[in-house]
C-alpha positions as CSV (number, residue, x, y, z in Angstrom):
1,X,1.8,-33.9,17.6
2,X,4.6,-31.4,16.7
3,X,7.1,-34.3,16.4
4,X,4.8,-36.1,14.0
5,X,4.2,-33.0,12.0
6,X,8.0,-32.4,11.9
7,X,8.6,-35.9,10.6
8,X,5.9,-35.4,7.9
9,X,7.3,-32.0,6.8
10,X,10.8,-33.4,6.5
11,X,9.8,-35.9,3.8
12,X,9.9,-34.9,0.1
13,X,7.1,-37.1,-1.2
14,X,7.3,-35.8,-4.7
15,X,11.0,-36.8,-4.9
16,X,10.2,-40.3,-3.6
17,X,7.4,-40.7,-6.2
18,X,9.5,-39.5,-9.1
19,X,12.9,-40.9,-8.3
20,X,12.7,-43.8,-5.9
21,X,9.4,-45.1,-7.3
22,X,10.4,-44.1,-10.9
23,X,7.0,-42.4,-11.4
24,X,5.0,-45.4,-10.3
25,X,3.6,-43.6,-7.2
26,X,1.5,-40.6,-6.3
27,X,2.3,-38.4,-3.2
28,X,-0.2,-39.2,-0.5
29,X,-2.1,-37.0,2.0
30,X,-4.8,-39.5,3.0
31,X,-4.9,-43.0,4.4
32,X,-6.2,-44.3,1.0
33,X,-6.2,-43.1,-2.6
34,X,-8.9,-40.9,-4.3
35,X,-10.9,-43.7,-5.7
36,X,-11.8,-45.2,-2.3
37,X,-14.8,-44.4,-0.1
38,X,-13.9,-41.7,2.5
39,X,-10.9,-40.2,0.7
40,X,-10.8,-36.5,1.7
41,X,-9.6,-34.4,-1.3
42,X,-8.9,-31.4,1.0
43,X,-6.2,-33.4,2.8
44,X,-3.2,-32.7,0.5
45,X,0.3,-34.2,0.8
46,X,2.3,-32.3,3.4
47,X,4.7,-29.9,1.5
48,X,8.4,-30.5,1.9
49,X,9.7,-28.1,4.5
50,X,12.8,-29.2,6.3
51,X,13.3,-25.8,8.0
52,X,9.7,-25.9,9.2
53,X,10.4,-29.4,10.5
54,X,13.4,-28.1,12.5
55,X,11.3,-25.3,14.0
56,X,8.6,-27.8,15.1
57,X,11.2,-30.1,16.7
58,X,12.6,-27.2,18.7
59,X,9.1,-26.3,19.9
60,X,8.6,-29.9,20.9
61,X,11.8,-29.8,23.0
62,X,14.2,-31.4,20.5
63,X,16.3,-28.5,19.2
64,X,19.1,-30.9,18.3
65,X,16.8,-33.6,17.0
66,X,16.8,-37.2,18.2
67,X,17.7,-40.7,17.1
68,X,15.1,-43.3,16.0
69,X,15.0,-46.7,14.3
70,X,13.0,-47.1,11.1
71,X,11.9,-50.7,10.5
72,X,11.1,-51.8,6.9
73,X,10.5,-55.0,4.9
74,X,12.8,-55.5,2.0
75,X,10.7,-57.8,-0.1
76,X,7.1,-56.7,0.2
77,X,6.4,-53.3,-1.4
78,X,7.9,-51.8,-4.5
79,X,11.4,-50.5,-3.6
80,X,10.4,-50.7,0.1
81,X,14.0,-50.6,1.5
82,X,15.0,-47.9,-0.9
83,X,12.0,-45.8,0.2
84,X,13.0,-46.2,3.9
85,X,16.6,-45.3,3.2
86,X,15.5,-42.2,1.3
87,X,13.2,-41.2,4.1
88,X,16.1,-41.6,6.6
89,X,18.3,-39.3,4.5
90,X,15.5,-36.7,4.4
91,X,14.9,-36.8,8.1
92,X,18.6,-36.4,8.7
93,X,18.4,-32.9,7.0
94,X,16.0,-31.9,9.8
95,X,18.4,-33.2,12.5
96,X,16.8,-36.6,13.1
97,X,19.3,-39.5,13.1
98,X,17.6,-42.6,11.6
99,X,18.9,-46.1,11.7
100,X,17.2,-48.3,9.1
101,X,16.6,-51.9,9.9
102,X,15.5,-53.8,6.7
103,X,14.5,-57.5,6.8
104,X,12.3,-60.1,5.0
105,X,8.5,-59.7,5.6
106,X,8.3,-63.0,7.5
107,X,10.6,-61.5,10.2
108,X,9.5,-57.9,10.0
109,X,5.8,-58.2,10.8
110,X,6.4,-60.0,14.1
111,X,9.0,-57.4,15.2
112,X,6.8,-54.5,14.1
113,X,3.8,-55.8,16.0
114,X,6.0,-56.0,19.1
115,X,6.8,-52.3,18.6
116,X,10.5,-52.9,18.3
117,X,11.0,-49.9,16.0
118,X,10.4,-46.2,16.7
119,X,8.9,-45.9,13.2
120,X,7.6,-48.6,10.9
121,X,6.9,-48.8,7.2
122,X,3.5,-50.3,6.2
123,X,1.4,-50.5,3.1
124,X,-2.4,-50.8,3.2
125,X,-5.3,-51.4,0.9
126,X,-9.1,-51.4,1.7
127,X,-12.4,-50.7,0.1
128,X,-13.1,-47.8,2.3
129,X,-11.1,-45.3,4.5
130,X,-13.0,-46.2,7.7
131,X,-12.0,-49.9,7.3
132,X,-8.4,-48.9,7.0
133,X,-8.5,-46.4,9.9
134,X,-10.2,-49.1,12.1
135,X,-7.1,-51.3,11.7
136,X,-4.4,-48.7,11.6
137,X,-5.2,-46.0,14.1
138,X,-8.2,-46.9,16.2
139,X,-7.6,-47.5,19.9
140,X,-6.5,-51.1,20.3
141,X,-9.6,-53.1,21.3
142,X,-9.4,-56.8,20.4
143,X,-13.1,-57.4,21.4
144,X,-14.2,-54.9,18.7
145,X,-11.5,-55.8,16.2
146,X,-10.1,-52.3,16.4
147,X,-6.4,-51.3,16.2
148,X,-5.1,-54.7,15.0
149,X,-2.3,-53.0,13.0
150,X,-2.0,-49.9,15.3
151,X,1.8,-50.4,15.8
152,X,2.3,-46.9,17.0
153,X,-0.2,-47.2,19.9
154,X,-2.1,-44.0,18.7
155,X,-5.3,-43.3,20.5
156,X,-7.9,-40.6,20.2
157,X,-11.5,-41.0,21.4
158,X,-12.9,-38.6,18.8
159,X,-11.3,-40.5,15.9
160,X,-12.7,-43.8,17.4
161,X,-16.1,-42.2,17.5
162,X,-16.0,-41.1,13.9
163,X,-14.8,-44.5,12.7
164,X,-17.5,-46.3,14.7
165,X,-20.2,-43.9,13.3
166,X,-19.0,-44.5,9.8
167,X,-18.9,-48.2,10.1
168,X,-22.3,-48.3,11.8
169,X,-24.3,-46.6,9.0
170,X,-25.8,-48.4,6.0
171,X,-26.6,-45.2,4.1
172,X,-23.9,-44.8,1.4
173,X,-24.0,-41.0,1.4
174,X,-23.8,-40.7,5.2
175,X,-21.0,-43.3,5.3
176,X,-19.0,-41.4,2.7
177,X,-19.4,-38.2,4.7
178,X,-18.5,-39.8,8.0
179,X,-15.5,-41.7,6.5
180,X,-14.3,-38.5,4.9
181,X,-14.5,-36.8,8.3
182,X,-12.5,-39.5,9.9
183,X,-9.9,-39.3,7.1
184,X,-9.7,-35.5,7.6
185,X,-9.3,-35.9,11.4
186,X,-6.6,-38.5,11.0
187,X,-4.7,-36.3,8.6
188,X,-4.9,-33.2,10.8
189,X,-3.7,-35.2,13.8
190,X,-0.9,-36.9,11.8
191,X,-2.1,-40.2,13.2
192,X,0.2,-41.7,10.7
193,X,2.5,-40.3,8.0
194,X,1.2,-41.0,4.4
195,X,4.0,-41.4,1.9
196,X,2.6,-42.3,-1.5
197,X,-0.1,-44.4,-3.3
198,X,1.7,-47.2,-5.0
199,X,0.6,-47.6,-8.7
200,X,-0.1,-51.2,-9.6
201,X,1.5,-52.1,-12.9
202,X,1.0,-54.8,-15.4
203,X,3.1,-55.6,-18.5
204,X,1.4,-57.3,-21.4
205,X,1.3,-57.6,-25.2
206,X,-0.1,-54.7,-27.1
207,X,-3.2,-56.5,-28.3
208,X,-4.4,-57.3,-24.7
209,X,-6.0,-55.1,-22.1
210,X,-6.6,-55.6,-18.4
211,X,-8.7,-53.7,-15.9
212,X,-6.6,-52.9,-12.8
213,X,-7.7,-54.5,-9.5
214,X,-7.1,-52.7,-6.2
215,X,-6.2,-56.1,-4.5
216,X,-3.4,-56.5,-7.1
217,X,-4.5,-59.9,-8.1
218,X,-4.0,-61.0,-11.8
219,X,-6.5,-63.4,-13.3
220,X,-5.9,-64.8,-16.8
221,X,-9.6,-64.9,-17.6
222,X,-9.9,-61.1,-17.0
223,X,-7.6,-60.3,-19.9
224,X,-9.4,-59.0,-23.0
225,X,-8.4,-58.3,-26.5
226,X,-7.6,-54.7,-27.2
227,X,-10.6,-53.1,-29.0
228,X,-9.9,-52.3,-32.6
């Protein structure tokens, strides 16, 4: 866990959001954004602390850092390759040598699923945190549909239990509480390293308005005249 914490501390999320994403992103501390079921507001983005990252690496047995490959698509997310290159530069300041491999999504997904990269970039959207966690960090279990996108091979029985409990309840308030507990646990464990919430953007004429969709789809019949 110290290595994962070090990686997280070495990343300046605010700089990525402001410069690489040109303001069209918000630094992330959760698996999904604040509007989603199970978002834990107490799980804040990890503060940028390269010296703290170096200390953690030394405690983990890597006083001189290490070398890792970062895989990324270059045609899927907004500025995806630029984000990966920026993360690589930030990790270098903590002593971690990063080789970035960027490629089209059609090639990338297959290689990432085969765990050909030490670290992989992935974007995710879902209606609830427990749904996202089930795919991203639950112990791989094809029979239950768990861990389908768990490229890092992370496993923790307690997190699996929280996810199962959350998905197994039909009471909205109980599900919210359980999903939030799962989000908090995943954040503490650094089961993955959140970077930012990508802001979905539409450009349109001034007299039109459009309600943003979390799935990023654009439907002509959803446009409305701007109220006067």
